[in-house]
C-alpha positions in Angstrom: 94.2 124.8 99.0 96.8 126.0 96.6 99.5 123.7 98.2 97.1 120.8 97.9 96.7 121.4 94.2 100.5 121.6 93.7 100.9 118.3 95.6 98.4 116.6 93.3 100.1 117.9 90.2 103.5 116.8 91.5 102.2 113.2 92.2 100.6 113.0 88.8 103.8 114.3 87.1 105.9 111.7 88.9 103.5 108.9 87.9 103.5 110.2 84.3 107.3 110.4 84.2 107.6 106.8 85.6 105.1 105.5 83.0 106.8 107.3 80.1 110.1 106.0 81.3 109.0 102.5 81.2 107.5 103.0 77.7 110.7 104.4 76.4 112.7 101.7 78.1 110.4 99.1 76.6 111.1 100.4 73.1 114.9 100.4 73.3 115.9 97.9 75.9 115.9 94.1 75.6 116.9 91.6 78.2 118.5 88.3 77.1 118.4 85.2 79.2 121.8 83.8 79.7 120.8 80.1 80.0 120.4 78.2 76.8 117.0 76.4 76.7 115.8 73.4 74.6 113.0 74.6 72.4 112.2 71.3 70.6 113.5 67.8 71.4 113.7 64.7 69.2 110.9 65.4 66.7 110.7 64.5 63.1 110.4 67.1 60.4 106.8 66.1 59.9 105.8 66.1 63.5 107.5 69.4 64.2 105.2 71.4 62.0 102.7 71.8 64.9 105.3 73.3 67.2 106.0 76.9 67.8 109.6 76.3 66.6 110.3 73.8 63.9 112.7 73.0 61.0 111.7 72.0 57.5 114.0 70.6 54.9 113.6 70.8 51.1 115.7 68.3 49.3 116.9 69.3 45.9 118.4 67.3 43.1 120.2 64.1 44.3 122.9 62.0 42.6 125.0 59.0 43.3 128.8 59.3 43.4 131.4 56.8 42.3 131.3 55.1 45.7 127.6 54.6 45.7 126.8 57.4 48.2 123.8 59.5 47.7 124.5 63.2 47.4 121.9 65.9 47.7 121.4 69.5 48.5 119.2 70.2 51.6 117.7 73.7 52.0 116.5 74.2 55.6 114.1 76.7 57.0 114.0 77.4 60.8 110.6 78.8 61.8 109.9 80.9 64.9 106.1 81.1 65.2 106.1 82.8 68.6 105.9 86.4 69.8 109.4 86.2 71.3 112.8 86.8 69.5 115.5 84.1 69.9 119.3 84.3 69.5 122.3 82.0 69.4 120.2 79.1 68.0 121.5 75.6 67.5 120.0 72.7 65.7 120.9 69.0 66.1 119.8 66.5 63.5 120.5 62.8 63.5 121.8 61.5 60.1 122.8 58.0 58.8 126.2 56.7 59.8 129.1 57.3 57.4 127.4 60.5 56.2 129.6 63.5 55.5 129.0 67.1 54.6 130.5 68.4 51.3 129.6 72.1 51.6 127.3 74.4 53.7 126.1 77.9 54.1 124.5 80.2 56.7 125.7 78.3 59.7 128.6 76.5 61.4 128.3 72.7 60.7 129.8 70.0 62.9 129.2 66.3 62.1 130.0 63.9 64.9 128.7 60.4 65.7 126.0 60.5 63.1 124.7 63.9 64.5 124.9 67.2 62.6 125.1 70.3 64.8 124.2 73.5 63.0 125.1 76.7 64.9 124.2 80.3 64.1 126.8 82.5 62.4 127.5 86.0 63.7 125.6 87.7 60.8 122.5 85.6 61.3 122.4 85.0 65.0 118.7 86.1 65.7 115.5 84.6 64.6 112.8 87.2 65.1 109.3 86.6 66.3 106.9 85.2 63.7 109.8 85.0 61.3 112.2 82.4 59.8 115.8 82.0 58.6 117.2 79.8 55.9 120.4 77.6 55.9 121.6 74.7 53.8 124.2 72.1 53.1 125.2 69.4 50.6 125.6 66.0 52.2 126.4 62.5 51.1 124.7 59.6 52.9 124.9 55.8 52.4 121.1 55.7 52.1 118.1 57.9 51.7 117.8 60.6 54.4 114.7 61.9 56.1 115.3 64.4 59.0 114.5 62.7 62.3 115.2 63.5 65.9 115.5 67.2 65.4 116.5 69.1 68.6 116.5 72.9 68.7 118.3 75.1 71.3 118.3 78.9 71.7 118.4 81.8 74.0 115.1 83.6 74.2 115.3 87.4 74.1 112.8 88.9 76.5 111.7 92.5 75.8 110.4 94.5 78.7 106.9 94.3 77.2 106.8 90.6 78.1 106.8 91.4 81.8 103.3 91.9 83.5 104.7 94.9 85.4 105.3 96.7 82.1 101.6 96.4 81.2 100.5 97.2 84.7 102.5 100.4 84.5 101.3 101.1 81.0 97.7 100.9 82.2 98.6 103.1 85.1 100.1 105.6 82.6 96.8 105.7 80.7 94.9 106.1 83.9 97.2 108.9 85.0 96.8 110.7 81.7 93.1 110.4 82.0 93.3 111.7 85.6 95.4 114.6 84.5 92.9 115.4 81.7 89.9 115.1 84.0 91.6 116.9 86.9 92.7 119.7 84.6 89.2 120.1 83.1 87.8 120.0 86.6 90.4 122.5 87.9 89.5 124.8 85.0 85.9 124.7 85.8 86.6 125.3 89.4 88.7 128.3 88.6 86.0 129.7 86.4 83.4 129.0 89.1 85.6 130.6 91.8 86.3 133.6 89.6 82.5 133.9 89.1 82.1 133.6 92.9 84.6 136.3 93.5 82.9 138.6 91.0 79.5 137.8 92.6 81.0 138.5 96.0 82.3 141.9 94.9 78.9 142.8 93.5 77.2 141.8 96.8 79.7 143.6 99.0 79.6 146.7 96.8 75.8 146.6 96.7 75.5 146.2 100.5 78.1 148.9 101.2 76.1 151.2 98.9 72.9 150.5 100.9 74.9 151.0 104.1 76.2 154.3 102.8 72.6 155.4 101.9 71.5 154.6 105.4 74.4 156.4 107.1 74.0 159.4 104.8 70.7 160.2 106.6 72.7 161.2 109.6 76.1 163.0 109.2 77.1 161.7 112.6 76.8 158.1 111.6 78.9 158.2 108.5 80.8 154.9 108.2 78.9 153.5 111.2 77.5 150.4 109.4 80.8 149.5 107.9 82.6 149.8 111.2 79.9 147.7 113.0 80.3 145.1 110.3 84.1 144.9 110.8 83.8 144.7 114.6 81.1 142.0 114.3 83.2 139.9 111.9 86.3 140.1 114.2 84.2 139.1 117.2 82.9 136.1 115.3 86.4 135.2 114.2 87.7 135.3 117.7 84.8 133.2 118.8 86.0 130.6 116.2 82.8 130.7 114.3 83.1 128.8 111.0 85.0 130.7 108.2 82.0 130.4 105.9 79.9 132.4 108.3 82.4 135.3 108.8 81.5 137.0 105.6 77.8 136.3 106.3 77.8 138.2 109.6 79.7 141.0 107.9 77.0 141.3 105.3 74.2 141.1 108.0 75.9 143.8 110.1 76.2 146.1 107.1 72.4 146.3 106.8 71.5 146.2 110.5 70.2 149.8 110.4 68.5 149.6 107.0 65.2 150.2 108.7 66.3 153.8 109.4 65.4 154.5 105.7 61.7 154.5 106.9 62.4 157.0 109.8 62.0 160.7 109.4 65.2 162.7 109.3 63.8 165.1 111.9 63.6 162.3 114.4 66.9 160.7 113.5 68.8 163.9 113.6 67.1 165.5 116.6 69.9 167.0 118.8 67.9 167.0 122.0 66.1 164.4 124.1 63.5 162.3 122.3 59.9 162.3 123.4 58.3 158.9 124.1 56.5 159.0 120.8 59.7 159.9 119.0 61.5 157.0 120.8 58.8 154.6 119.6 59.3 155.9 116.1 63.0 155.3 116.3 62.5 151.8 117.7 60.4 151.0 114.6 63.5 150.9 112.5 64.1 147.3 113.7 60.8 146.0 112.4 61.0 148.1 109.3 64.4 146.6 108.6 63.2 143.1 109.2 60.3 143.7 106.8 62.6 145.2 104.1 64.9 142.2 104.3 62.4 139.4 104.8 62.6 138.3 101.1 66.4 138.6 100.9 67.1 134.9 100.8 70.5 135.0 99.2 72.1 135.6 102.6 70.5 133.4 105.3 69.6 135.3 108.5 70.2 138.8 107.0 66.9 140.0 108.5 67.9 138.9 112.0 70.6 141.6 112.3 68.1 144.3 111.4 65.2 142.9 113.5 66.9 141.9 116.7 70.1 143.9 117.3 68.4 146.0 119.9 67.1 143.0 122.0 68.8 142.8 125.4 70.3 139.7 126.9 68.3 139.9 130.1 65.2 141.0 128.3 63.6 144.4 128.0 64.9 145.2 124.6 62.9 145.8 121.4 61.0 144.9 119.3 60.0 141.6 120.9 61.7 141.6 124.3 63.6 138.4 123.7 66.0 137.0 126.2 69.3 135.1 126.3 69.9 132.6 123.5 66.4 133.2 122.1 68.1 136.2 120.5 69.9 135.0 117.3 73.6 134.7 117.9 74.6 137.1 115.1 72.1 139.7 116.5 73.8 139.4 120.0 77.2 140.0 118.4 76.0 143.0 116.3 74.3 144.4 119.5 77.7 144.7 121.2 79.5 146.0 118.1 76.7 148.6 117.5 76.8 149.8 121.1 80.6 150.2 121.0 80.6 152.2 117.8 77.7 154.4 119.1 79.6 155.1 122.3 82.9 155.8 120.5 81.4 158.1 117.9 80.1 161.7 118.1 76.3 161.8 117.9 74.0 164.8 117.4 72.8 164.5 121.0 76.3 164.0 122.7 80.1 163.8 122.0 81.8 160.4 121.9 82.7 158.8 125.2 86.2 158.3 126.5 87.7 154.8 126.4 87.5 154.3 130.1 83.8 155.2 130.1 83.2 152.8 127.2 84.9 150.0 129.0 82.9 150.7 132.2 79.6 150.8 130.2 80.4 147.4 128.5 81.3 145.8 131.9 78.3 147.4 133.6 75.8 146.1 131.1 77.3 142.6 130.7 74.6 140.1 131.4 72.0 142.8 131.2 72.1 144.3 127.7 75.0 142.3 126.4 75.8 138.5 126.2 78.6 137.9 128.8 80.1 135.2 126.6 80.6 137.8 123.8 81.5 141.0 125.6 84.9 139.6 126.5 85.9 139.5 122.9 84.9 143.2 122.4 86.9 144.1 125.5 89.9 142.2 124.1 89.6 144.0 120.8 89.7 147.4 122.6 92.7 146.2 124.8 94.8 145.0 121.9 94.1 148.0 119.7 92.1 146.3 116.9 89.3 148.9 117.2 91.9 151.7 116.7 92.8 150.2 113.3 89.2 150.3 112.2 88.7 153.9 113.4 
């Protein structure tokens, strides 16, 4: 689970880094098209006003020279009404024949075959988006001049923001940031919830162990019995590949399997000799007493089954109900074997503990009778591989 969280964080971090990289790239990098393009072709000054790019001339004071030519100053404005910067612009304007330029500024002017070509100078090469530049010249013409057939060339400067991929990645970046925020908030809540779960689990385990210790304290020979049975039962369940979520549950159930002994007299529980029939009946009542005590304990499903049915026998003949086979709850069948093993391997007031060989013989002998044959093999394996020694 921790590896999965790290993997998610790494993926989100990579996506975030890519998105930030593109944003930074978009703020500092520009890409220029190499090919010159024709922005406007053969339009008059008046018609060009509706275009994204157009040129307007303001004619100043005019005069007539000694040769009858009309001289005038022409102040031009080149408008860029788009969202894209341009560079290396060039304007071509048709003028009357026999015209000539006397002076000029803010541009390189070439007059050839009644066409003026105005090229950008190095210090004024760009026309920024939604902006304009000015230029001008003094020109002599044989007749009145109105700008016609204006053609504009330039290189468009494309910023990375103009590419759809940039905006796709920007949107992805926003989504990733939102994911990180949401995931972090969710992760924080999950951590708090799991911390609360761990605290609750500690309280439950400590409480159940306390109850188990109270039960075992009634008989000095059974000290630690409930805890050992719980550990054996959980290990059997693990080897049976019972779901992980149920391993703790069977441990809790097994801890309280003998809780009904609270209602049994100490004189009967600790009697060193053989029990009378009446005393045996009293002892057997600890199963129903336990089931009754735990019947309203709904926080751990099935917790009453361990107390009620752990003395039922697989072939029948057990108590309190004489159930058989799989009619006996699974966890009760597991606890039955774990309980029997711990009873045989521990000193009791009425006998010393049995030797390992005798315990193995008893388990094999009562397989299919008292014990579920599909479960006994796991207890035998635990004895063989030394697991039970670690618990002792």
